[in-house]
C-alpha positions in Angstrom: 0.0 -40.7 -4.6 -1.6 -37.9 -4.6 -1.1 -36.6 -0.9 2.5 -36.6 -2.3 1.9 -34.9 -6.0 0.3 -32.1 -3.5 2.6 -31.8 -0.9 5.8 -32.3 -3.1 4.2 -29.0 -5.3 2.9 -27.1 -1.8 7.0 -27.7 -0.9 7.7 -26.1 -4.3 5.5 -23.0 -4.3 6.1 -22.3 -0.6 10.0 -22.6 -1.7 9.2 -20.2 -4.7 7.4 -17.6 -3.0 10.8 -17.5 -0.4 13.3 -16.3 -2.0 10.3 -13.6 -4.6 11.7 -10.7 -3.3 15.3 -11.7 -3.5 15.0 -12.8 -7.5 12.9 -9.4 -7.8 15.7 -7.6 -6.6 18.2 -9.0 -8.7 16.2 -8.3 -11.4 15.4 -5.0 -10.8 19.1 -4.0 -10.1 19.6 -5.5 -13.9 16.4 -3.0 -14.6 17.7 -0.1 -13.3 21.2 -0.7 -14.7 19.2 -1.2 -18.3 18.1 2.0 -17.5 21.0 4.4 -17.7 22.2 3.0 -20.7 18.4 3.0 -22.4 18.3 6.9 -23.9 16.1 9.1 -22.2 12.4 9.1 -23.1 12.7 5.3 -24.4 12.5 3.6 -21.3 8.9 2.6 -21.6 9.8 1.7 -25.6 12.6 -0.5 -24.1 10.6 -2.4 -21.3 8.0 -3.5 -23.9 10.5 -4.6 -26.8 12.7 -6.7 -23.7 11.3 -7.0 -20.5 8.4 -10.0 -19.8 6.4 -8.2 -16.8 5.7 -5.0 -18.0 6.0 -1.7 -16.7 4.3 -2.3 -13.4 6.2 -4.8 -12.9 9.9 -3.5 -13.6 9.0 -0.7 -12.1 8.2 -2.7 -8.8 11.1 -5.0 -8.9 13.2 -1.5 -9.1 11.7 -0.3 -6.5 13.1 -3.7 -4.4 16.3 -3.3 -5.4 16.9 0.5 -4.9 15.4 0.2 -1.3 16.9 -3.4 -0.3 18.6 -2.1 2.8 15.3 -0.1 3.8 13.8 -3.5 3.3 16.5 -6.0 4.7 17.0 -3.4 8.1 12.8 -4.3 8.7 13.1 -7.8 8.6 15.2 -10.1 9.6 13.8 -12.9 7.3 14.3 -11.2 4.3 14.7 -13.9 2.3 11.4 -15.3 3.4 9.4 -12.5 1.6 7.4 -11.9 -1.0 7.7 -9.2 -3.5 4.4 -7.6 -2.0 5.6 -8.5 1.2 9.0 -6.4 0.7 7.3 -3.4 -0.8 4.7 -3.1 2.2 7.5 -2.8 4.6 8.4 0.2 2.3 5.2 1.3 2.4 4.4 1.3 6.1 5.5 4.9 6.2 3.1 6.0 4.0 0.3 4.0 6.0 1.1 6.2 9.1 1.4 9.3 7.5 -1.9 7.9 5.8 -2.9 7.5 9.0 -2.3 11.1 10.2 -3.7 12.7 7.5 -7.3 11.1 8.3 -7.1 11.4 12.0 -6.1 15.5 11.5 -9.2 15.7 9.0 -11.6 14.0 11.9 -10.1 16.4 14.5 -11.0 19.4 11.6 -13.9 17.9 10.5 -15.3 17.8 14.5 -13.9 21.7 15.2 -16.1 22.3 12.1 -19.5 20.9 12.8 -19.3 22.4 16.8 -19.0 25.9 14.3 -21.8 25.3 12.7 -23.9 23.8 15.6 -22.9 27.3 17.3 -23.9 29.3 13.7 -27.3 27.4 13.5 -29.1 29.8 16.1 -28.4 33.0 14.5 -28.0 31.2 10.6 -30.9 33.3 8.1 -32.5 30.4 5.2 -29.3 30.8 3.0 -27.3 30.2 5.6 -29.2 27.4 6.9 -29.1 26.1 3.0 -25.2 26.5 3.2 -25.0 24.7 6.7 -27.0 21.3 5.6 -25.1 21.3 2.3 -21.7 21.1 4.4 -23.3 19.0 6.5 -24.3 16.4 3.5 -20.6 17.3 2.1 -18.7 16.3 5.5 -21.0 12.9 5.9 -19.3 11.4 2.6 -16.5 12.2 4.2 -17.1 10.3 7.2 -18.5 7.6 5.7 -15.5 7.1 3.4 -13.2 7.4 6.3 -15.0 5.5 8.3 -14.8 2.2 5.5 -10.8 3.7 4.4 -10.9 3.0 8.7 -13.2 -0.5 8.0 -10.3 -2.1 5.6 -7.0 -1.5 7.4 -8.6 -3.0 10.3 -9.3 -5.9 8.3 -5.9 -6.1 6.7 -4.6 -5.8 9.6 -6.3 -8.2 11.7 -5.2 -10.7 8.9 -1.3 -9.8 9.2 -1.8 -10.4 12.8 -3.1 -13.7 12.4 -1.2 -14.7 9.8 2.1 -13.7 12.5 0.4 -15.7 14.7 0.7 -18.5 12.7 4.4 -18.0 12.0 4.8 -18.1 15.9 
């Protein structure tokens, strides 16, 4: 009996997740249409008075609706996506852009460190203090970049594992 209840509700949860992105698209289209009818500057008030989901949820749904063709083009099983997965598909380009920016920053830091290494030989006390301060700043930034890389690596590993499970 308990297993039956658990399995029935598990199946219902899976079914609900599978239609979430499409349901968000429909809600987003309604919100987009409503926004065209609301006077300028009154949208936040309209959301507060009329939409149970709140502003952030409305923005997410409208983004899904506006970009549905892109989402569908990036996933054969669009009807199986959660809202978060749909939004992540849209943000994939942003992730690549951030990764390229971080790589460029790391290369610039590497070049700057090479330059400072050469400047050490001729630096006076003020120059050495400047180099030390800058190296400390660079070290803090590199720690941040490393942390981002670790988080992204873990996120990608989870995504890969999830894809392996569904395959």
